[in-house]
C-alpha positions as a printed NumPy array, in Angstrom:
array([[ -0.694,  12.01 ,   9.333],
       [  2.33 ,  11.281,   7.462],
       [  4.662,   8.279,   8.376],
       [  7.786,   8.858,  10.53 ],
       [ 11.308,   8.428,   9.932],
       [ 13.065,   5.993,  12.081],
       [ 14.318,   8.743,  14.592],
       [ 10.954,   8.808,  15.939],
       [  9.356,   5.779,  17.536],
       [  5.909,   7.089,  18.067],
       [  4.218,  10.487,  17.838],
       [  0.634,  10.923,  19.372],
       [ -1.417,  14.176,  19.003],
       [ -4.224,  14.59 ,  21.417],
       [ -7.194,  16.254,  19.823],
       [ -9.525,  16.876,  22.914],
       [-13.306,  15.921,  21.971],
       [-12.098,  14.651,  18.601],
       [ -9.85 ,  11.719,  19.821],
       [ -6.087,  11.24 ,  18.982],
       [ -3.931,  10.713,  15.899],
       [ -0.718,   8.531,  16.266],
       [  2.04 ,   7.85 ,  13.966],
       [  5.03 ,   5.146,  13.995],
       [  7.547,   4.673,  11.121],
       [  5.205,   1.907,  10.203],
       [  2.159,   3.407,  10.039],
       [ -0.363,   5.495,  11.472],
       [ -4.046,   6.055,  12.659],
       [ -6.808,   7.582,  14.331],
       [ -8.838,   7.315,  17.316],
       [-12.181,   8.943,  17.672],
       [-13.671,   9.806,  21.113],
       [-17.102,   9.953,  22.236],
       [-18.547,  13.496,  22.878],
       [-19.121,  14.013,  26.785],
       [-20.024,  16.778,  29.165],
       [-17.889,  17.353,  31.784],
       [-14.588,  18.811,  33.617],
       [-11.714,  18.18 ,  31.434],
       [ -9.155,  18.918,  34.143],
       [ -6.652,  16.146,  34.356],
       [ -7.783,  14.41 ,  31.023],
       [ -4.609,  15.302,  29.371],
       [ -2.722,  13.725,  32.22 ],
       [ -4.72 ,  10.655,  32.215],
       [ -4.068,  10.198,  28.535],
       [ -0.321,  10.457,  28.877],
       [ -0.3  ,   7.977,  32.02 ],
       [ -2.288,   5.481,  30.209],
       [ -0.442,   5.663,  26.806],
       [  2.939,   5.232,  28.65 ],
       [  1.398,   2.251,  30.735],
       [  0.06 ,   0.614,  27.568],
       [  3.477,   1.016,  25.753],
       [  5.348,  -0.247,  28.805],
       [  3.222,  -3.417,  28.806],
       [  4.062,  -4.133,  25.156],
       [  0.651,  -2.878,  23.72 ],
       [  0.81 ,  -1.551,  19.952],
       [  0.603,   2.024,  19.474],
       [ -2.97 ,   1.68 ,  18.068],
       [ -3.93 ,  -0.256,  21.242],
       [ -2.392,   2.284,  23.796],
       [ -3.791,   5.361,  22.285],
       [ -7.122,   3.779,  22.003],
       [ -6.971,   2.993,  25.732],
       [ -5.627,   6.569,  26.543],
       [ -8.523,   8.269,  24.469],
       [-11.011,   5.756,  26.663],
       [ -9.485,   6.839,  29.934],
       [ -9.439,  10.605,  29.206],
       [-13.115,  10.183,  27.983],
       [-13.868,   8.598,  31.2  ],
       [-12.324,  11.47 ,  33.477],
       [-14.11 ,  14.01 ,  31.496],
       [-17.431,  12.264,  31.646],
       [-16.877,  11.834,  35.661],
       [-17.58 ,  15.659,  35.863],
       [-15.163,  16.478,  38.474],
       [-11.809,  16.469,  36.87 ],
       [ -8.488,  14.874,  38.622],
       [ -7.218,  16.806,  41.327]])
């Protein structure tokens, strides 16, 4: 993923079972996910919520994306989705 100019603070791309990629003006990275079977309902919402929570607490983009991938993976693995 190419670096961004200063107009975008962070871009995160969710990639389902492949994890997520992120980029900021200062760098970029990729966070792999562990493949799990389950119900993916709500996984994207959980990812978004955890990402924003982490960023609001001052986590780096990489830390926040990694935590968001981990939470989304747990939601899928729970097997019942989020309703």
